[in-house]
N, C-alpha and C positions, 0 to 999 in steps of 0.2 A: 249395256249402258256403262258398266264399270270399266270396260276397257277403252271407252271413248273412241278417239280417231284411230287407235291401234287395233280396233276390232277387225277380225278376219272370219269369214263364214266357215273356213276349215276347222275353226276351233270349237264349233258347236256340232255335236252328234245327237241326233234324235233317236230315241229308243221306243219300241213298241208297247212297253209297259214299264212298271216300276220295280221289276224283280232284279235280284242279284245277277241272274243269268243274262238279262238284257243289259245290265251294266257291264258285264264281262265283254259282250259283243261290242258295245259302244266304246269301251276303253280300247279294245283291240283296234277298232277303226280309227279312233283318235290318235293312238300311238303310231299307227301306220301312216296317217296323214302328216303327223308332226313328230318325227322321231326325236327331236331335241327338246321337246316340250318339258318345261320345268315346274309346271303347276297344273292341278286339276281341281275344278269345283264341281262336285256331283250334285245333281238336283235332289238327291236324297242320300241317306247314309249307305243304303245298299249299293248304289252306283259307286260311291266313293270307296267303299270296302272292296268292290270289284277292281277298281283302279289300283288300289294298294296291292292286291293279290297279283294282278297282271304285271305291275311294275316290278315287284319282287321276283316273279317268275322270269322276267327278262333280265334279271341281274342288277336292277336299279335299286338304290338305297332310298327309302322313304324316311325322313324328309330331305336328306342331303342332296340327292339327285333330282328328286321330284317331290314337291309338296302336294298334299291332298287334303281337301276340306269337303265335308259333307253338309247335309241339311236335314234336320229333324231332331238330333240328339237322341237317336233311338238306340236299341240294344246293339245294333251293328257297330256303333261308335266304340264300344269296348270289346268287341270280338276280334278286332284287327290288332296286329302288332306291327308298328306302334298303334296305340289307340288313336282314333280319328279326332282331329279338330273338327268342329261342326257348329252350325247355327242352331241354337235351341229355340223352338217355338213353343208357346204355352198351349199344348194340345188339349188339356182339360178345359181351359177357358174357351178355346175355340169350339170345342164340342158343346159347351153350355150355350155359347152365343148362337151356334147353328140350330140347336134345339129350340131356343127362344124364337128364332126367325121362323121355323116351321110352324110353331104354335101360333104365332102372329098371322102367318099367311093363312092357316086353316081358319082363323077367326075373321078372315076377309080383308086384312090389311094389305095394301098394295106396297110392295117392297122393291119394285123395279128400281134399279139404280142405287140401291142401298150399298154402302161400302163399310166393311168391317175391317179394321186393322188392330193388330195387337203387337206389342213390342217383342222383339227378339233379342237374343244375346249371343255373342260368339263365345264358344267354349274351346279354349286352347288346350290341345293335348299334344301328343308326340308326332303327329303326321305332317305338321306344317310349322 
């Protein structure tokens, strides 16, 4: 949605799981499809860290040649050099909310169609 009418299906690579290794494979496929790509958004920080690693192995400078942003604000975000810019989500609050929903369901409450949203924030670091 963020790319609007500029969206192209080659810009999205699906991965079989949320691991760093799956992120490496996805980044390799993405970079092969779009060799002049100048930005990557990883569905999680492990994917984004993998994209940083692969870009650097290919001789690309992060963020000058390619910017990379992750999602989660996990430990991965500070394991890369440069550190990842990322979207922080309130994991503790989300866990509390999910536990509450489980308890309510166990008590017989019908929660079909329930929607839970929490605010996120962008954490700017050196990768973008």
